[in-house]
N, C-alpha and C positions, 0 to 999 in steps of 0.2 A: 638458718635461724632456729631459734627454739619457741616453741608456741607455747604460752603462758598458761598455767593452771589457773581457773577462775573458782574459788570458793563462793558457793552460791549461798552459804550460810548468812553472811550480814545483808544480803538483800532479802533473804526469806523472812527474816526477823523484822526488818523494815517495813516490808510490804504489808504486813498485817495490821499495820496503824494508819495505812495510806487508804484514800478511795482514788478512783481512776484518775482523777484529775489533780492530785495533789502531790505530783512529782516536784515540784518546787520544795517541799518539805522534807526530800530526802537528805538524810546524812550526806555532807559533801564527798566523804571517803566512798559511800555507797554509789554517788553518781559518778565517780571515779570509774569505778568498777563499771558500770554501765556502760561508760565511753569506751573501756578497755574491750567490751564484749563486742560493741558494733566496730570498732578498730579492727579487732582480729578479724571478724568475719568478712568485711571489707577487704582486706588486705590478703588473707589465707584461704577463706572459704572453710576453714576448720576451727573448731575452739574444743579445748580439753575443760572439763569442768570435774569439780568435786560438789555431789549433792548429799547432805547428811542422810537424807531419805532413800537414797541407793547404795546400799553399803555393797562392799566387795564379797560378803557372804550371799547376797541376793543375787550377785550376779553368778557366783559359782553354783549355787543351787540351780539356776536355770541352766548353766551350760553342762552343768552334769547329767540333768534330765535330757536334754538335746544330743549329747554325745550318746547316751544309752539308746536314744531313738535311732539316730543317723547308723549306729552299729548294727541295727536289725537286719536281716537279710534283704535283699531288694524285693523279693516278692511281697514279705510283709509290708514294706514300705509304699509299693504300688497299690495296696488295698486302700491307702489314704488318697491317691491320686484321681483328681477330677478334671480330665481333660475337657469333657463336654461343658464345664464351666468356666474354659479358659483359664485354670489355675488360679482362679481367684480365691479359693479355699483349698486346704489341704496340701498335699505335697508337690512339688515339681521336681522331676527326676534331674540329674545331670544330662547336659546336652540339649536342653531344651531353650533356656534363656540364651539370646543373642547380643551382643555389645553393641551399643548404637553405632561406635566406631566401624564396625564392619559392614554399615548399610548406608551412612551418611556421607554423602560427597563433599559437603562442607567441613565436617571434621576432617575427611581426608586431606583436602586443601590444608587445613592448618598443620597437619602433621607433616606434610611434605616440606614446609617452610620452618618448622622446628628444629633448632640445634640438634647435633646427632645424640649429644650427653642427655639432653631433657625427653628424647622421644619415649613412649611406652614400649612396654615389650610387644612383641611380633604377635599378632593373632592367626590361628589356623582355622578357627570355627566356634561353635557355642561354648558357653562357659562349662568346665566339668564340674560343677557343683549342683548340690542339691538345695531346696529351699522349702520351707513349710509356711504357708500362709494363715494368719489367724487374726480375725478381725478385734479392735481394740476400741473400746467405748460405744456409746449410742450413735444410731443413725436418725437421720430425720424421716418423719412418717410421710411428709409430703415434700417430694423432690421430682425434679425433670429429669433426675438421674439415677432412675431405680437401680440398686446394686441387683444381681442375681439373689433370689429369695430362696437362699441355700442355707442347711444347717451347718454349722461349723463342725470339722473333722476333728474327732478324738479317738486315736488310735487305742486299740484294746491293749491291756496289760500295763497302762499308764493310769492309774486311779489319781495321781497328783497334777495330772496334764491341765485341766482346765485352771483350776487355782493358780498353778505356778505361771501358765500363761497370762492369766488376766493380772495378777500380782504385779509380775516384772513389767508387763505392758502399761499398767497405769503409772506405776513408778516412772517410768521413762518419759511417759506423757506429760507428767509433772513437772520434770525436770525441762523438757521442752519449752512448756509453757513459762517457767520462770525464765529462761534465756529469752524468749521471744518479748517478755515485758522487759527486760534489761536492755535489749538490742534496742526496741522502740525507743526507750527513754534516751539511749545512747545516740540513736539517729534523729532527736528533736521530734518525736512523734508522742501521741499519747499513748501511757503505759498499756492500754487495751488495745492498740490499733492492731495489732496482729493476732492477739488471742481472741478477740471478738469473731475474728474470720475463720478461726480453727474449730468452733462450737460446732459438734456432731460432724467433724470432717470424718473422712474414709481413712482413718489412720490404720496402720497396719503393721502387725508385730511379725517380721518376716526373716527368722533366722536361717542362715544358710549352715551347710555341711559340706565339708571337702576332705575326700579320703586321701590322706598324706600317705598312706601306704603305696596306693596306687599312683598318686599324683605328687610325689615330694621330691620331684626333681628339682633345681634352680632353674628358674627361667618358666615353670610352669605357669601359666596365667589362669586364676579361679574366676575372676571378674575382669573383662576387658575394659579399656579406657573408656571411661562414660561419665556423664552428670546424672544427678538423680533430678527428677521432674516434679517432686513434691515439694515442700516447703521447707522442713529441716529433716535431717536424718539423723538418729542417735545410735550409739552401739555401746554395749558394756567392752570392757577388756578382753581381748581374744586371748587364748593362750598361746597362740603361733602369730607371730608377726608377719607383714607383708603387705601393709597399706602404704602404696604410694599416692601423694597428691601433687598437683600442680598449683604453685602460687599465682597470683595474678600477673606477677610479672614474668611468668612462663617457667621459672625455675621447677624443677623436680625433687621432691624430699620424700624421706621415708618417715612416718609417723610413729613415734615411741608413745604408747598410753600407759602413763603409771598406774600401779595397782590401785583400786579403789576410785578411779577415775572413770569418766564417760566422754566418748568422743561425738561431737556434733559437726555435721557437715550441711553447707548451704545447698539448697535445691532451687530449682527454676521458679518456684513460684516466690520466692523472697526476692530473685533478681526482678521480677515482674513487679513487685510491690514497692521497691525501692527505686524503679526506674533505671534498673543497671547499675545503681553504685554499688550493690553487693551481687556478685555474679554467682552462678551455680558452679560450684568445685569440680573439676575433672579430677578423677581418681581411677586406681587400678588396684587389684589385688594379686599379688605374684609371690611365687615361692622364692625367697633370698636366701642368703647365707645365714641371717638370723633364725631364719624359719627352720634350716636345716639343724642348727644350733638346738633349737627348741624342740625338734624331733629326737634328736639324740638323746637329751635330757629326759624327755617323756618315756623313750625306750627303756632307759635305766630305772625309772621309777614305775614302770609297768602301767603307764596312764594312756588314756585313748589318743589314737593318732586321728582322729577326726577333728579337722579345725572349724569350730563353731564361732559364727559372729552372730551376736544378739542383735540384730538389726531392727530399728522399728523406723517406719517412714510415717512421719508427720504431716498431713495434708490441711491446705485450706479446705472449707466445706464446698462440696460441689457446686451449690447454688450461689454462693457468694461470687461478687466480681473481682477478677484480678484487673488492678490497675495500680499506676504510681500512687502512692498515698502522700497527702500533707504537701510541703515544699518539694517531696520529688517530682510532681507533675510539672514543675519549672525547669527540671533537668533537661539539657540538649539531645538526651537520648531518650525523653520519655515517649516519642513518637515511635519508638522501635516496639513500644509495649502497649497496644490499644486496649481497651477494657473488653474483657471477655469472661464469661463463666468459667470457674475452676473446671467444672466438670468438661466443659466444651475443650478446654485447653490439654486435660489429660487424654482425652480421646483423640486430639489432634496429635500429640505426642506418641502415644501408642500406635496410630496409624502409620506412622513413618516406619516401624519394624513389622508392622503387620501382626502386633501381639495383642489381641483384643483382650486384655487381662487386666489386674490392678498391680502390675509390677510398680515399682516406685524407680527402679535404677534401670537406666537406660545405657 
């Protein structure tokens, strides 16, 4: 199946004229767009969007900087490593992040029951990718879930670093907020049902870097089969394809992101808030034949062979309560999603893989 591309422009124009409770006054075509957003998230766990505020040039500027960073010698990058802060800020070297499917017996059982053609790529250990963690947006002054009081890490020799990270991070948060409002309307909730819970959430811009010179063989797994524990995850288009997703019906498919579009994936927190109506999407990143075609083209054009994903994890605020919202409370599955603080939920999820950090993808 083809994943539709949703143009956010009509909704952005309409929403400027609406208050939080004026969904009834939305243009019928915009209401249809909102229904399309909620339906696609429910059925596929992913969404492709075009946001006029997030251009292909913005994405290129960000990826150019991150390619330059990941191409630096390992000794240089390790200067930004903060293992004593559980990698909540700065760089995480390859071989540190462990996919949940390696340690979760419940996932093992699902994999054993999965038809062979839909099974994920075999894993042999931790992911061979680097990641850089950068906090985006304000944090609450009073919270039960104090993040480590550490300064952001800025590599030497990158004067544009802070502005580029903050600019791209805030633009992607804006796109997530628009999608969250549209999804809420499509699900029959108040427009601000999700976004009101996102305020001062622990959002993280967390781009990954994978060295295709060393790990460019077909079948190499950069991110093992997993779901994201946060609310929604957003990426700009990568220069090297390789993302596989699993639809709600169990079918596996490779995602193709058009130029100028953003990819959004459902996380565990939206599953909680919808009482299981929308479930966290399972996915992996693996070297495919399309990846090797892109490698050949990059070599011909003398471009970087680091695969950068401009990932941002959008979270529900740590002190907000996760529970099925509105009519989802009447869902037959609602009992599987008892009320709990989002911060407690994140700590519980992280404890499964004994990674006391802020990684969003397990």
